[in-house]
C-alpha positions in Angstrom: 50.4 9.5 190.8 53.2 12.0 190.2 57.0 11.3 189.6 58.2 11.4 193.2 55.5 8.9 194.3 56.4 6.7 191.3 60.0 6.7 192.4 58.9 5.7 195.9 56.7 2.9 194.5 59.6 1.5 192.5 61.8 1.6 195.6 59.2 -0.3 197.6 58.7 -2.9 194.9 62.4 -3.6 194.5 63.1 -3.8 198.2 62.5 -7.6 198.5 65.4 -8.0 196.0 67.8 -7.0 198.7 66.6 -9.8 200.9 66.9 -12.2 198.0 70.4 -11.3 197.0 71.6 -10.9 200.6 70.6 -14.6 201.3 71.6 -15.8 197.9 74.9 -17.7 199.0 73.0 -19.3 201.9 70.3 -20.6 199.6 72.7 -21.7 196.9 74.6 -23.7 199.6 71.3 -25.3 200.8 69.9 -26.2 197.3 73.0 -26.8 195.3 75.6 -27.9 197.9 76.6 -31.0 195.9 77.3 -28.9 192.8 79.0 -25.9 194.1 82.7 -25.5 193.9 84.8 -23.0 195.8 85.1 -20.9 192.7 81.4 -21.0 191.9 80.5 -20.1 195.5 82.9 -17.2 195.3 81.1 -15.9 192.2 77.7 -16.2 194.0 79.1 -14.2 196.9 80.4 -11.6 194.4 77.0 -11.3 192.7 75.2 -11.2 196.1 77.4 -8.4 197.6 77.5 -6.4 194.4 73.7 -6.5 194.1 73.0 -5.5 197.8 75.5 -2.6 197.5 74.0 -1.4 194.3 70.5 -1.6 195.9 71.6 0.4 198.9 73.2 3.1 196.8 70.2 3.4 194.5 67.9 3.4 197.4 69.6 6.3 199.1 69.9 8.3 195.9 66.3 7.7 194.9 65.1 8.6 198.4 67.0 12.0 198.3 65.8 12.5 194.6 62.1 12.0 195.2 62.2 14.4 198.2 64.0 17.0 196.3 61.7 16.7 193.2 58.6 16.8 195.4 59.7 20.0 197.2 61.4 21.8 194.3 58.4 21.4 191.9 55.7 21.6 194.5 54.6 17.9 194.0 54.1 17.1 197.7 51.0 15.0 198.1 49.2 13.3 201.1 49.9 9.9 199.4 53.6 10.8 199.1 53.7 11.9 202.7 52.5 8.4 203.7 54.5 6.2 201.1 57.8 7.9 201.5 58.3 7.2 205.2 56.8 3.7 204.5 59.3 3.0 201.9 62.2 4.2 204.3 60.9 1.9 207.1 60.4 -1.0 204.7 64.0 -0.7 203.4 65.6 -0.3 206.8 63.7 -3.1 208.4 64.7 -5.3 205.4 68.3 -4.4 206.1 68.0 -5.2 209.8 66.3 -8.5 209.4 69.1 -9.6 207.0 71.6 -8.5 209.6 69.9 -10.4 212.3 69.6 -13.5 210.2 73.3 -13.3 209.5 74.1 -12.9 213.2 75.3 -9.3 212.9 72.5 -7.7 214.8 71.2 -9.0 218.1 67.6 -10.1 217.7 66.4 -7.9 220.7 67.7 -4.8 218.9 65.8 -5.8 215.8 62.6 -6.2 217.8 63.0 -2.9 219.5 63.4 -1.1 216.2 60.6 -3.1 214.6 58.1 -2.2 217.4 59.2 1.4 217.3 58.7 1.7 213.5 55.3 0.0 213.6 54.1 2.3 216.4 55.5 5.4 214.6 53.7 4.5 211.3 50.5 4.1 213.3 50.8 7.4 215.0 51.9 9.2 211.9 48.7 7.9 210.0 46.6 9.2 212.9 48.4 12.6 212.7 47.8 12.8 208.9 44.3 11.8 209.3 43.7 14.6 211.9 45.7 17.1 210.0 48.1 17.4 212.8 51.6 18.6 211.8 54.5 17.5 214.1 57.8 19.0 212.9 60.9 17.0 212.7 63.3 17.2 215.6 66.9 16.6 216.4 66.3 13.0 217.6 64.4 12.1 214.5 67.3 13.4 212.3 69.8 11.5 214.6 67.8 8.4 214.2 67.8 8.7 210.4 71.5 9.3 210.4 72.3 6.3 212.6 70.0 4.1 210.5 72.0 5.0 207.5 75.4 4.5 209.3 74.4 1.1 210.6 73.1 0.0 207.3 76.4 0.8 205.6 78.4 -0.6 208.5 76.5 -3.8 208.7 76.7 -4.4 205.0 80.5 -3.6 205.1 81.1 -6.1 207.9 79.0 -8.7 206.1 81.1 -8.2 203.0 84.3 -8.6 205.0 83.2 -11.8 206.6 82.2 -13.3 203.3 85.4 -12.6 201.5 87.8 -13.1 204.4 86.5 -16.3 206.0 89.8 -16.9 207.9 89.6 -13.4 209.5 91.4 -13.2 212.8 89.1 -14.0 215.7 90.1 -11.0 217.6 89.3 -8.7 214.7 85.9 -10.4 214.2 85.2 -9.8 217.8 86.1 -6.1 217.6 83.9 -5.8 214.6 81.0 -7.5 216.3 81.3 -5.3 219.4 81.5 -2.2 217.2 78.5 -3.1 215.3 76.5 -3.9 218.5 77.4 -0.5 219.9 76.1 1.2 216.7 73.0 -0.9 216.5 72.3 -0.2 220.2 72.7 3.5 219.6 70.4 3.4 216.7 67.8 1.6 218.8 68.0 4.1 221.6 67.7 7.0 219.1 64.8 5.3 217.5 62.9 5.0 220.8 63.7 8.5 222.0 62.7 10.0 218.6 59.4 8.1 218.8 58.7 9.5 222.2 59.5 13.1 221.1 57.0 12.5 218.3 54.3 10.8 220.4 54.2 13.3 223.3 53.4 16.3 221.2 50.8 14.3 219.3 49.1 13.2 222.5 49.1 16.9 223.7 47.3 17.9 220.5 44.7 15.1 221.1 44.1 16.1 224.8 43.8 19.8 223.7 40.9 18.7 221.4 
């Protein structure tokens, strides 16, 4: 296992920590409600938000780093080709599940993205097994950009809601509408990008 793959493995192993820290205030309220003061709950929220932002930053940096190292030093492997996109999917789905739990992301959008990612992983494994190379396209890149944007936007909105509990109702509604538009755009891009990957793959199979 080379360095880029090790970085990917570390990113996968640490991903559940995002889920844990994101829900830390909720769990603290559930288990220690009688002992929490307003100040202690504020501290829990600070730790929670700081930890998930740190994870998001490190995840994005490490994702770029392992890809650069693999290409720059000719360390691209079949294992890496499978694990890198898997780690990306695992991280994004973890983000989106947290957003759905907190009420930021509509559940139907989460399910569309989840089904798409599972189907994409299956088709990608078949392509790798058959030695089929399907190049990245504009929709795939757009999907990746939108995933990153909605991840940051969702976490920013969650941070605002936690630290400004008395936020004006109209502002909260506008934030919610904006997030729904972004999440919907990401869902549409994810489905279209999957179709632009699936169709060429099916054509190669029919040609055989």
